[in-house]
C-alpha positions, 0 to 999 in steps of 0.5 A: 444528522447527515452522514459524511462522505468518506474516502478509504485507502484499502491497502494490503498493509494499512487502511486509511480513512479520510472523512470529508471536512475532517481529514485523515481520521484513521490509519490502522494495519489491515489485520484482524485477530479471530478466534478459530473455534467460534469465528468471533472477531477479537481485535482489529487494526493495531491491537491485532497486528501486535498479535501476528506470530504471537498467538496461541493455536485457537487465535489467528491474526489474519490479513484479509487483503493480499496483493491489493485485493480481497483474499478473505471476503468475510474478514474484510467486511468485518474489518471495514465495519469495525473501522467505520463504526469506530470513526462514527460517520453514519448519520441518523437516517443516512449512510455515507458515500464511499470512495475506495481505491484499488490497483489498476489491473484488478478484475471485475470480480475483484471490483465487485467484491470490494463494492459488496464488502463496502456496502455490507459495512454500511456504505450507501453509494460506492465509487472505485478509483484507481490507486495511482490516479488518487495517489498522484492527486494526493501528492499534489500533481496537476493531473488534470492539465494536458501534460504528462505526470508519472507516479510510482505507488509502492504499497504493501501488496502491489506497486502501481506505475502510471503516466497520467494526463488530462485527469486520466491514466494514459499507460499503467502497470500494476505488479504484485511486488511491494512492501510485503514481498520485500519483508519476505525476501529479507526473511528468506535471505536470513534463513538461507544465509544464517540458518535462522528463522525470523518472523514478519515483524523482525523482517520489517524492522530490518527493512525500516532500520538498515535496508537500502536498495542503492549499493553503498548508500547506507552503512548500518547494522542491526542485531536480530533474534530468531530461532536457530534451524540447526539447534532449535534454540534462540540466537542473535546475529548482526545484519548489515545494510549491504546484505539487505541490498543484496537480498532486495536486488531482485524484487526491486529490479522488477519495479524498475523494469515495470517503470521502464516498460510504462515509459516505453509505452508512453507517447513521446510528448508526454515523455518530454514532460516527465523529463521536466517534471520528474517521477513522483514516488508515493506509498509506504514502500517509497520510504525504503532507503535508496529507491529514489536514487536507484530509479533516478539512475535507471530511468534517467529522469528526476525522481522525487519522494512525495510529502508523506508518501504513506498518506497520498492515497488517503489525501487524494480521496479527500480531494476527490470527495470535494468533487464527488458530485462531478464524479457521480456525473462522470460515472453515470 
């Protein structure tokens, strides 16, 4: 029994695994629940995510990746090991080749950490690819033609903006402003305005259900519960879309700024192509209401949301795995 090649979208918020010939077989949150006293891993993925903010003192729900890079090496290794065993791709005598995606501006040390974690979790040969490039392939963009394609990949920890042509990145920028930071901004806004403490999960619910970043584009409200900072007792408040738009104005402006600066550095011929083809939005953060409208207005080019933006990177790894032998030649 031979092992299969696998592609991993090692995200700050979620890990997606694509197995060659099978498609996406795993999509779980990047969370590990550990016993602090023994160092033992209790739960990984969805089960561990349910424990965030709801555990007793000796159990800790850890997110081992921060801003797109490994923050806790041992926990990342344990998480990868768990997921790879779960999908059962190891052969009797052989180990799988792995293609892992990482943000564009990570350092050599961070790249080495990702490679080592993957090797220790059972990979034979590890290839690293830049996330926006893989996301563009997964979104169905023809990046191997001599024409300009622009992708904005808004993940959990980082937003990668890139212009691609001839199968490679021409200009790119990666900023540590994405889904997690949006949650944090909402959390802080509620704390400042209502003197109410809420958890990450509640902030994420607000983001998904009522948030917008385009003024006036959404008129919805949600009841949220938290702990009153003055009385210390539980309290319920109602929060509206307009308030969330105000809370997210600053972080989203940094993403717009990053997209503008990439366009400013793009050669004029490729800029002309981008006006024709538009900008493609990928990643979980692309699902935030109004992002496409805001970017289209600010950049003055068409902005399109990819199909299944959450899965673009994982899909892209699948397409690259089909050509992994070409990849080997280009790396060697």
